[in-house]
Each structure stands twice: as C-alpha cells, then as structure tokens.
C-alpha positions in Angstrom: 25.0 -7.1 -11.6 27.9 -5.5 -9.7 27.9 -5.5 -5.9 29.8 -2.3 -5.4 32.7 -2.0 -3.0 31.7 -4.8 -0.6 34.5 -6.4 1.3 32.3 -8.6 3.5 32.1 -12.3 3.3 29.5 -13.6 0.8 26.9 -15.9 2.1 24.0 -17.8 0.6 20.7 -16.7 2.3 18.9 -19.5 4.0 15.2 -19.5 4.7 13.3 -19.9 7.9 9.8 -21.3 7.4 7.3 -21.1 10.3 4.3 -23.3 9.7 1.5 -22.1 11.9 -1.8 -24.0 12.0 -4.7 -21.5 11.7 -8.2 -21.6 13.1 -9.8 -25.1 13.0 -6.8 -26.4 11.0 -8.4 -25.0 7.8 -5.3 -23.0 6.8 -1.6 -23.4 7.1 0.0 -20.0 7.5 3.5 -20.0 6.1 5.8 -17.2 7.1 9.1 -17.2 5.2 11.7 -15.0 6.9 14.5 -14.8 4.4 16.5 -12.7 2.0 15.8 -13.3 -1.6 17.2 -16.7 -2.9 20.4 -15.1 -4.2 23.8 -14.5 -2.8 24.0 -11.5 -0.6 26.9 -9.6 1.1 26.8 -10.3 4.8 25.2 -7.3 6.7 24.9 -5.3 3.6 22.0 -4.7 1.3 21.3 -7.4 -1.2 22.0 -6.7 -4.8 18.3 -6.3 -5.5 15.0 -7.2 -4.0 12.5 -7.9 -6.7 8.8 -8.5 -5.7 9.0 -12.0 -7.2 11.8 -12.8 -4.8 10.0 -11.8 -1.7 8.6 -14.9 0.1 4.9 -14.9 0.3 2.8 -15.5 3.4 -0.9 -16.2 3.6 -1.7 -14.5 6.9 -5.1 -15.6 8.2 -5.0 -14.6 11.8 -3.7 -11.5 13.4 -3.7 -13.0 16.9 -1.6 -16.0 15.7 0.8 -13.7 13.9 1.2 -11.6 17.1 2.0 -14.8 19.0 4.5 -15.9 16.4 6.2 -12.5 16.6 6.3 -12.9 20.4 7.8 -16.3 20.3 10.6 -15.3 18.0 11.5 -12.4 20.2 10.4 -9.7 17.8 10.0 -6.7 20.1 9.5 -3.1 18.9 11.1 -1.9 22.1 14.2 -4.1 21.5 14.4 -2.9 17.9 14.0 0.7 18.9 16.8 0.7 21.4 19.1 -1.3 19.1 19.2 -4.6 21.1 17.9 -6.6 18.1 17.7 -6.3 14.3 14.4 -6.6 12.6 13.5 -10.2 11.5 13.4 -10.4 7.7 9.7 -11.5 7.5 8.1 -10.2 4.3 4.3 -10.7 4.4 2.2 -10.2 1.3 -0.8 -8.9 3.1 -2.0 -7.5 6.4 -4.1 -10.1 8.4 -7.7 -9.6 7.3 -8.9 -9.8 10.9 -6.5 -7.2 12.3 -9.4 -4.9 13.2 -10.9 -7.7 15.3 -8.2 -7.7 17.8 -9.8 -6.3 21.0 -6.9 -4.2 22.1 -5.8 -1.2 20.0 -2.2 -1.4 21.3 -2.0 -4.9 20.0 -3.4 -3.9 16.6 -0.9 -1.1 16.3 2.0 -3.4 17.4 1.1 -6.1 14.8 0.8 -3.6 12.0 4.2 -1.9 12.8 5.9 -5.3 13.0 4.4 -6.2 9.6 5.4 -2.9 8.0 8.9 -2.4 9.4 10.7 -5.2 7.6 9.1 -4.1 4.3 10.1 -0.5 4.8 13.7 -1.4 5.7 14.0 -3.8 2.7 13.0 -1.1 0.3 15.4 1.2 2.0 18.2 -1.3 1.7 17.6 -1.7 -2.0 17.7 2.1 -2.6 20.8 2.5 -0.3 22.6 -0.1 -2.3 21.8 1.7 -5.6 22.9 5.0 -4.0 26.2 3.6 -2.9 27.0 2.4 -6.4 25.8 5.8 -7.8 28.2 7.6 -5.4 31.0 5.4 -6.6 30.2 6.3 -10.2 30.0 10.0 -9.4 33.5 9.8 -7.8 34.8 8.1 -10.9 33.4 10.9 -13.0 34.8 13.6 -10.7 38.2 12.0 -11.0 37.8 11.9 -14.8 38.1 8.1 -14.8 36.2 6.3 -17.6 33.2 4.1 -16.7 33.2 0.5 -17.6 30.5 -0.9 -19.8 28.6 -2.5 -16.9 28.5 0.8 -15.0 27.3 2.8 -18.1 24.5 0.3 -18.8 23.5 0.3 -15.1 23.6 4.1 -14.9 21.4 4.5 -18.0 18.9 2.0 -16.6 18.8 3.7 -13.2 18.3 7.2 -14.8 15.5 5.9 -16.9 13.8 4.3 -13.9 14.0 7.6 -12.0 13.0 9.8 -14.9 16.3 11.6 -15.2 17.6 12.7 -18.6 20.9 14.1 -20.0 23.1 12.4 -17.5 22.2 14.8 -14.7 24.0 13.0 -11.8 23.1 15.7 -9.3 19.4 15.3 -10.0 19.7 11.5 -10.0 21.5 11.6 -6.6 18.6 13.7 -5.2 16.2 11.0 -6.3 18.0 7.8 -5.5 17.8 8.1 -1.7 16.0 6.6 1.2 12.8 7.7 2.9 13.2 7.6 6.7 11.3 4.7 8.2 9.6 7.0 10.7 8.0 8.9 7.8 7.0 5.8 5.8 5.5 4.2 8.8 3.6 7.3 9.8 2.1 7.7 6.4 1.2 4.0 6.2 -0.6 4.4 9.5 -2.5 7.5 8.4 -3.4 6.3 5.0 -4.4 2.8 5.9 -6.0 3.3 9.4 -3.3 1.1 11.0 -3.8 -1.5 8.2 -7.5 -1.9 8.7 -8.9 0.0 5.7 -10.9 -1.9 3.1 -8.5 -0.6 0.4 -5.6 -2.5 2.2 -7.7 -5.7 2.6 -8.8 -5.7 -1.0 -5.9 -4.2 -2.9 -2.9 -4.1 -0.5 -2.9 -0.3 -1.2 -1.3 1.1 1.9 -0.7 4.7 0.8 -3.8 5.7 -1.1 -2.2 5.3 -4.6 -4.4 6.1 -7.5 -4.2 5.0 -11.1 -5.8 6.3 -14.3 -8.7 4.1 -15.5 -10.9 4.2 -18.5 -12.0 7.6 -19.5 -9.1 9.2 -17.7 -10.8 9.0 -14.3 -8.7 8.2 -11.2 -9.1 4.8 -9.6 -7.4 3.1 -6.7 -4.3 1.0 -7.6 -4.1 -2.7 -6.8 -0.8 -4.2 -5.6 0.1 -7.9 -5.6 2.1 -7.6 -2.3 2.6 -5.1 0.5 6.3 -4.9 -0.7 5.1 -3.6 -4.1 3.0 -1.0 -2.3 5.9 0.3 -0.1 8.2 0.3 -3.1 5.7 2.3 -5.2 5.2 4.8 -2.3 9.0 5.5 -2.0 9.4 5.7 -5.7 6.6 8.2 -5.8 8.2 10.5 -3.3 11.5 10.1 -5.1 10.2 11.0 -8.6 7.0 13.0 -8.6 7.2 16.7 -9.1 4.9 17.3 -6.2 7.7 16.2 -3.8 10.6 18.2 -5.2 10.8 20.1 -2.0 11.2 16.9 0.0 14.0 15.8 -2.2 15.7 19.2 -2.0 15.5 19.2 1.8 16.9 15.7 1.9 19.8 16.6 -0.4 20.6 19.6 1.8 20.7 17.4 4.9 23.0 15.0 3.0 25.3 17.9 2.0 25.6 18.8 5.7 26.6 15.2 6.5 23.3 14.7 8.4 20.9 11.7 8.1 17.5 12.7 6.6 15.0 13.3 9.3 11.4 12.1 9.0 9.9 14.9 11.0 11.6 17.6 9.0 10.9 15.9 5.6 7.2 15.7 6.5 7.0 19.5 6.0 7.2 18.8 2.3 4.1 16.6 2.2 1.3 19.2 2.1 0.5 18.1 -1.5 0.2 14.5 -0.6 -3.4 15.2 0.7 -6.1 17.7 0.1 -5.8 18.5 3.8 -2.5 20.3 3.1 -0.7 21.5 6.2 -3.2 19.7 8.4 -2.1 16.5 6.9 1.5 17.4 7.6 0.7 18.0 11.3 -1.2 14.7 11.5 1.7 12.7 10.1 4.0 14.4 12.5 1.6 13.7 15.4 1.6 10.0 14.4 5.4 10.0 14.5 5.5 11.7 17.8 2.7 9.8 19.7 4.1 6.4 18.5 7.8 7.3 18.9 8.4 6.2 15.3 11.8 8.1 15.1 13.3 5.3 17.2 13.1 3.0 14.1 15.1 5.3 11.9 18.3 3.5 13.0 16.8 0.0 12.7 18.5 -2.6 10.6 17.1 -5.6 8.8 18.6 -8.8 10.2 20.0 -11.9 8.5 17.6 -14.8 8.1 16.5 -16.1 11.5 18.6 -19.0 12.8 15.9 -21.2 14.1 12.6 -22.8 13.1 9.5 -21.7 14.9 7.4 -24.3 16.6 3.9 -24.8 15.5 1.3 -22.6 17.2 -1.5 -25.0 16.5 
C-alpha cells in the first residue's frame, strides 16, 4: 500500500505495555499504548489502522484506569492547550464499573480519555486516505495517467464509500474527518458518558442499529470501541441522511477552513427522533465540556516509558 507523499523518517512502532494488578489480584489489566505493529511515518497517520491491529485491553477498574492515566501525565487540560499529544492507548471497552465512580467529574474525565485516542485514530486513518485522494485528484486535473496501484486503490475506496462512476467530487465529500468535538459530544449523549447498558454489553457507543430476522431493527454489537467509532464516522460519511453535513463540510473546505463541530451539528436533526432538540443537546454537551479544545489534538507516538504496577 502506498504511503503518499511522506518525506518523514520511517520508524517501527514500539509498544508500551502497562501491567496493572486489579482488585484482589484476580485480573491483570494490560493497556497497550501503541501504533499498529507496522511501519509508520513519523508524526503522520499510519498507512491503515485495522481493528485487528488495535491492541486490546481488558479494563476491569475505572479507578485504576484513572490512576494509570494520571501517572503517565495524560491530562485533558494539557491536551486541550496543546502542551501534550494524546497517548495512543486503544481500549477495547469502557470500564464496566465506570458508573460506580463517586464523582461525576471523574467519570467524565475517564470517559473522554478513553474516547479521545480512538476518535483521533479513526480521524488519522481517514485523513491519510484523503491526502492520497487529493493527490490522485491533482494527477487527474493535470491529465496525468494513474498508476495501477492508484487505480486499484481508488476503485476500492470508491466501493467502500458507495460512490460510483468515478465521481471524485462526491468521493472527496465523503472521505473526510468528523471533528473530534462532534464525535465526543455524540458519544457522550448516546452512551450516557459510557455508562449505558448498550455500551457495557455491545460496545455500542452511538446507538447503531442493525436489521435482524423479520426486518426488525436491533442494536448492533461491536467487538471493540474502535470498531464502533469507525462505524459512526463511516455512517456520517455515507448515509443519505447526513448529506447536508457532508455538504457543509465541503463548503468549509472550499473556503480553506477547518470543519467545525458546532456548525456541522446543525445537520444532525435526523440522527435522533428528537430532531432539532437533539442538535441543541449535542451543542450544549460541546459547549459545557469545552470539547472544541480537542479539535486540534494530535495522537502521539508510542509512549517512551513503562508504567509501574499500580498493584
């Protein structure tokens, strides 16, 4: 797979493993903070992040996870003002006892710290595809022939995004990122800050449905939180109900602006039966939790040190 026009030094991603003894020593919680086990371009998006490549973590205690985040210096304030990058910790599930934390601010903090690396990882994957797509569009505009690899890749991308007849403009409107502020706000609203039964049982963060026997809708099950975030973004990028969102995002791009979560939320009235009230709720979540500060956040390289045991 081509890497696009990356002039950075190529490094091999290493893995940080934090072994944390859980309650009574009955569990070993392993948090793997790493890029996928492939070569990546330094400080650029990896070539791809497949669910099978995301390191899994059996998170058994929200309080221990909060403490692990604290020890590694993972601070939302520091991320928000650009002092640090987001540690690449990809957890497969939200701690089952998150709702047992006595302080609501702690629950909110842990949930956002779990979600932010996942949202950024999905965004990096899409941004990398978009960069290659822009390069291909430039080649076509200059009437330069595409190589076999580019043609095969473009056909595969168009199929994945449901675009036919080589419509590059339509494909460009779909292969684009969702602002972290918007993804975080919707995950908060749809999952009750990660405490809903649907999240605990099915890792379904965004209320995704699936057709079951008899054509009736059922709730979709995900193997990892990453899969759920990826499906959410793909839904916004492909479903006809969110054409207005994609159009508004494309208009912002044409102006040279970065897509804005608060503005794009206006196109989400069809996400919920609540309509415009849902839009206002999502915007309120963004505003009250200052989620826009994470729109410029970056996913860091694998952490350079091993965490000590919390047991």
